[in-house]
N, C-alpha and C positions, 0 to 999 in steps of 0.2 A: 584533432581528427576533422577533416573537411566535411562540411555539411553537404549532402547530396541535394539535388534539386527538389523543391517542394512546391506544392500549389501556392499560387501567389497570395490568395486570401489568408492562408496559414502563415506565410512569411510576414505579411503585414500585421496580422494579429499578434505574432510573437514580438514584433517591434514595438507593440504597445500603442499603435495609432488608432485602434478601434477593435471591436469584436469581429469574429470571423464572418458573421452574418452581415455586419455593416460593410465589411470590405468586399463581400460578394456583391452587395448593392452598388458600391463605388465602381467595381469592375464593370458591372452591367451598364452603368451610366457613363462609361468612357473616361472616368477620372483617374485611371491608373495607367501609367506608361512603363514599359520595359524596353530599355535601350531606344527610347524615343518613339516607340510604337504602342498604340492602344492594345491592350490585351483583352482576352475573353476568359470566361469561367472555364476552368480545366487546364489553363496554361500554367507552366511552372517556371521558376527562376532559381538561380543559384547566387553564391556570393560574388561571382565575377560580373553579374548583370547590374545595370543601372536602373534602379526602381524609383519611380516618382508617384506621389499621390497629390492631386490638386496642384501640380507644378513644383512641389517641395520634395527634395531628395529624402529617401528613407534608407537608413543604414541597414544592410542585410548582414546579420551575424554570420561569420564564417566558421564558427564552432558550434557543435551540438552539445547541449548540457544534459547530463544524466542526474536525476534526483531519485531518492528513495525515502519513503516515510515508513516508520513503524507505527502502526495503529493498534491500540488495545480495544478490541471489540467487546462491548458488553452483551450479555444475553438479551435477546429481544430485538436486536437490530438485524436487518436482512442484508445479504451480500449482493444486492443488485443496485443499479444506478438510480432507478426510479421504481416506486411501488404503486400500483393502481389503487391499493387500499389506503394509501397515505401514511404507511408506517415509516418509522425512522430507518434510514439506510446507512451503510457504512461510509457512503460518500458525502453525507450531509455535513459532516464536521471537518472536512478536509479544506485546506487553503486553496485559493484559486491560483492557477498559473496561466498567464495570458497566452492565448493562442494554442494551448495544449490541454490535455486532460490526463487525469490519473487513471492508470490501469491497475486493477487488483491482481495480485499474484495468488491465484486460487480463490477459494471461498471457504466460509464457515457457515454451517447451518444456523438457524435462528436461535437454537438452544445451546450453541457452543460459543464460548468466549475466547478471548486471547489474541495472539499475535496475527495481524494481517499486514502484509507488505503491499505498498503502493509505489508505482514508479511511472515516470513519463516515457520510459523506454520500452516500447512494445516488444522488441526482440529479447530484451533481458527478461521480461515477464514470461514470454513464451518458453524460453529455455529453462527457466527455473521451475516451470510447471510440467515440462515434458518428462515422462518416465525414463527416457534414455539417459538423462543426466543424473539419475539416482540421488536426488537431493533429499536429505533427511528432514522429516517433520516430526517434532517431538511434542507429546501431549501429556498433561497431568490429568489423570482420570480417577474419579472416585467411584468405586464399584460396590454394589450391594450383592451379598452372597458370599458363600464360603469358597474362596479361591484356593485351589490346590496346585501343586507343582505339575500335575498332569494337565490341568487347564492351560497353564503357561507354556508347557512343552508343545501342546497341540497348536496353540496360536503362533508359536515361533517356527514350528515345522511347516505350518500352512494348513488352511482349511478352505473348503470349496464354498464360495458364496454364490448368490444368484448371478452375479456378473463375472464369475471366474475365481480362480484361486487368489488368496490373500494371506498375508502373514505380518507379524511384528518382527523387526530385525533385532529388537531389544525390549525387554520388560524388566523394570526395576521396582522393587517394593520401596515405598516412600514413607508412609505414615498411616496410622489408624489402629483399630482394634476390633475384635469380634468379626462381624460380617459387613463392616463398613470401613474400607481401606482405600488409601490413595496409592496409585502406581504411576510411574512414568513409562510411556511406551513410545516406540519409534516406528514410523512407516516410511516407505519410499515413494508412495503414490498419493494422489489427492482425490481418490474416488469418493463418491457420495456416501457419507455416513460410514466410512470404512472402519473406523476405530470402534464405533458403537456396535456395528454388525459382527465384528470379530469377537467381542465379549459376549454378545447375545448368542453366538454359535455354541458357546459353552454353557448356556442356560443362566448367564449372569446379566445383571442390569447395571447400566451406566447411569449414575445419579448426577454427576457433574463432569464436564469436559472442557478443558482449556488448553489451547495451543501455546506453548512456551518457547518454541524454537523453530526457525525455518532456515535450514542450511547453517551458515555461520552466524546468523543473527538471533540473539536471545531477546526475550521480552524482559526488560529491566523493570525493577519495582518502582522506578521513578515515573514510568509511563502509566498513569492511572486509567481506569476504564473510561472510555469515551474521549481520550486525548491521544495526540500523536507526538512523535519525536523524529527529527531528521537524522538520517545516517550521515556520518562524516564521509569525506572523500575516501579516506583510507578504508573504511568499512565497505563502502560501495564498490571500490576497486577489488577488494577481496571477494565480495559476492559475485561480481562480474567474472573474475578469473575462474571461479568454481564452475562456470558454464562456458568457458573458453571465449570470453568476450574481452576486447582490449579496454584499456583505461579511457576515460572520457572526461571532458571538463566538468566542473561542478560549480554551482552557484547556490548558496544557501537561501532559504526562505527566512526573512528577517525575524518574524515573530510568530510564536505559536499562540494565536489569539484565542484558541479554544481550551486552553489550560485554565480551569477555574481557579486553582490555587494561585497561579501567577497573577491572574486578574485581581484576586482578592488582595494579594500582597501589594500590587500596584495601587489599588484604591487606598489601602492603609497608609502607604508612603505619601500619597497625594494629600490625604487628610491630615497627616502629621505635619507636612510641609505648610499647609494652609494655616493650621493652628499655631505653628511656630512663628510664621510670618505675622499672624495677628497679634501675638504676644510682643514681638519686636516693635510693631507699630505702636502698641499701647505704651511701651516704654518711651 
């Protein structure tokens, strides 16, 4: 897929020659040429243009790469890019992608855990969130109170909330006993606290809430709280096809450096290697 024209500072940052802010400064200083002419902030270029920084040619990628991360959000993190109170955000643990930024597909409130998708493709994110595409969101929910079939029928038929009608498209009993039970529920929208408010409309209290699926993507047990995992190209293409987007090139992120178990295992391997080396030297 051909890359459309983009702002020059973004193209340079993607090429890895500096940050977007540094490239903006280089443009202002007249150090960036497009087809032999000095450019200005706001100008764009494409793969057919000759781009130079400080006299050196910069390769402009002619393909756009689509990436998607699955992140397991712990309770207590907030779904904003920055927090004025200094609290941990869901973006703090994500890997950097030069010249681009991650876009969250929807949000989870501070007391909800589980699956969050992140992508560098804004159009994919927008389509996955838009109600017109009817993308399923599945949650595991622990409910306090005596849940009756009437309660479930009411929530599946639809109830009137403050911001309009809402309903579950599916409710399945999962586990539990007495007045403390787990259910799996499915909604087709991402409205604020929708799952909690649907249960509250029946006089029931949600004690725990975790998102376990978004469309075709499930939260695997290998993705522990506070860590992420990349989707493969096959899974990304399937997700894109569900919202009528074409396939796109894929480039993996080499290392999930925020996975504490992997880091621990790497340290253990390094320690064993050093110890074995020491024993061999002594011999």
